[in-house]
Each structure stands twice: as structure tokens, then as C-alpha cells.
C-alpha positions in Angstrom: 97.7 152.5 -25.7 97.3 155.6 -23.5 93.9 156.2 -24.9 92.8 152.7 -24.0 94.1 153.1 -20.4 92.3 156.5 -20.1 89.1 154.9 -21.4 89.3 152.0 -19.0 89.9 154.4 -16.1 86.8 156.5 -17.1 84.7 153.4 -16.8 85.8 152.8 -13.2 88.6 150.3 -13.7 91.2 150.9 -11.1 94.9 150.0 -11.2 95.5 147.4 -8.6 99.3 147.9 -9.0 98.9 151.0 -6.9 97.6 149.1 -3.9 100.3 148.4 -1.3 98.5 145.4 0.1 98.5 143.9 -3.4 102.3 144.3 -3.7 102.7 142.6 -0.3 100.3 139.9 -1.3 102.3 139.1 -4.4 105.4 138.7 -2.1 103.4 136.3 0.0 102.6 134.2 -3.1 106.2 134.2 -4.3 107.5 133.1 -0.8 104.8 130.5 -0.4 105.6 128.9 -3.8 109.3 128.8 -2.9 108.5 127.1 0.4 106.1 124.6 -1.3 108.7 123.7 -3.9 110.9 122.4 -1.0 108.2 120.0 0.2 108.9 116.3 -0.3 107.6 115.0 -3.7 105.6 112.3 -2.1 102.7 112.6 0.4 102.2 116.4 0.4 100.9 117.3 -3.0 97.5 118.5 -1.6 99.1 120.7 1.0 101.5 122.1 -1.6 98.6 122.9 -4.0 96.5 124.4 -1.3 99.3 126.6 0.1 100.1 128.0 -3.3 96.4 128.5 -4.2 95.5 130.2 -1.0 98.6 132.5 -1.1 97.9 133.4 -4.8 94.3 134.1 -3.9 95.2 137.0 -1.7 96.6 139.1 -4.5 93.9 137.9 -7.0 91.1 139.0 -4.7 92.7 142.4 -4.1 93.2 142.9 -7.9 89.6 141.7 -8.7 88.2 143.8 -6.0 90.0 146.9 -7.2 87.9 146.7 -10.4 84.6 146.2 -8.4 81.7 148.3 -9.3 81.2 149.7 -5.7 83.2 150.2 -2.5 81.0 147.7 -0.8 81.9 145.1 -3.4 85.6 145.9 -3.0 85.2 145.3 0.8 83.8 141.8 0.1 86.9 141.0 -2.1 89.2 142.4 0.6 87.5 140.2 3.2 88.1 137.2 1.0 91.7 138.2 0.6 92.1 138.5 4.4 90.6 135.1 4.8 92.9 133.6 2.2 95.8 135.1 4.2 94.6 133.3 7.3 94.2 130.1 5.4 97.8 130.4 4.1 99.1 130.9 7.6 97.2 127.8 8.8 98.8 125.7 6.0 102.2 127.0 6.9 101.5 125.9 10.5 100.8 122.4 9.2 103.9 122.4 7.1 106.0 123.3 10.2 104.3 120.7 12.3 104.8 118.1 9.6 108.5 119.0 9.6 108.5 119.8 5.8 109.2 123.5 6.1 112.0 125.3 7.9 111.2 127.5 10.9 113.1 130.3 9.3 111.1 130.2 6.0 107.8 129.9 7.8 108.5 132.7 10.3 109.7 134.9 7.4 106.5 134.3 5.5 104.3 134.6 8.6 105.7 138.1 9.1 104.8 139.0 5.5 101.3 137.5 5.9 100.7 139.5 9.1 101.8 142.7 7.4 99.7 142.0 4.4 96.6 141.3 6.6 97.2 144.5 8.5 97.4 146.4 5.1 94.1 144.8 4.0 92.4 145.6 7.3 93.6 149.2 7.1 92.3 149.5 3.5 89.0 148.1 4.6 88.8 150.6 7.5 89.6 153.5 5.2 86.9 152.4 2.7 84.3 152.0 5.6 85.2 155.5 6.9 84.8 156.9 3.4 81.4 155.2 3.1 80.3 156.6 6.4 81.4 160.1 5.5 79.6 159.8 2.2 76.4 158.7 3.9 76.7 161.5 6.4 77.0 164.1 3.6 74.0 162.6 1.9 71.9 162.8 5.0 72.9 166.5 5.6 72.0 167.4 2.0 68.5 165.9 2.4 67.8 168.1 5.4 
């Protein structure tokens, strides 16, 4: 099994489990599902499904992006993850306005979403900085 993992790593596959933003995104998905399970059984099926889908999309995009073939591609996946976090927050706002989610649950999850988005943005900034440094080194070598 270790040989298989070593071979995968040598081909550029990265372990998304090591990304803190992914860990936080998984927590968002778990909390969102728990909130959605409390929605009334009638009349809110679409919002329930969208909330769960958007929340799960955050961690999925981080994981998929971690295996991207380039840092620029990873940035695109991270952008999608950040947008899914915003979508999740919007759906939570609706649930709160409809009176089908408790303020306590929504505020707790909103805090987790905000932290997750900050982690995603921080990771994006780091990747962009690394790309800029790499471009600067390449330019200096050409001179």
C-alpha cells in the first residue's frame, strides 16, 4: 500500500487531508446537514438539498483542486469552493428568515463558514505569492 501511495505522490497527486481549509469545510458540511435535517418535511426539500449540496461542494472542490495539474488550476477550484461557501451562507440566511433554522445553529455555522472562507482566501494568496516568486525567478534567470 505504501508503494502505491509513493507512486501516486510522484505523479503529482497531493493529499487533501493535509489542507486545513478542507478540514474546516468538512465541518461546514456536517453542520449544514444537521441543520437541514431539522427542516420541516414539507415545503423545504429544495432548500434542504441545495444547502447540503453547496456545503459539501466546498470540501469537494478543495480536494479535487489539491489533485490539480497546476497551481493555477488549484486556484480555480479554491475560487469555486469559496463561492460555494458564500452560497451556503445565503441559504442559511433564507432558512433563518423562513424560521426553519435556529439562530444558534445558523450563527454557529456562519462562524465556521467565515473561518473556512478565510482559510481558502489565505491559501489562494499563498499560491499567488508562490506563482509570482516563481515568475520572478524565471525572469532573473533569463537575463
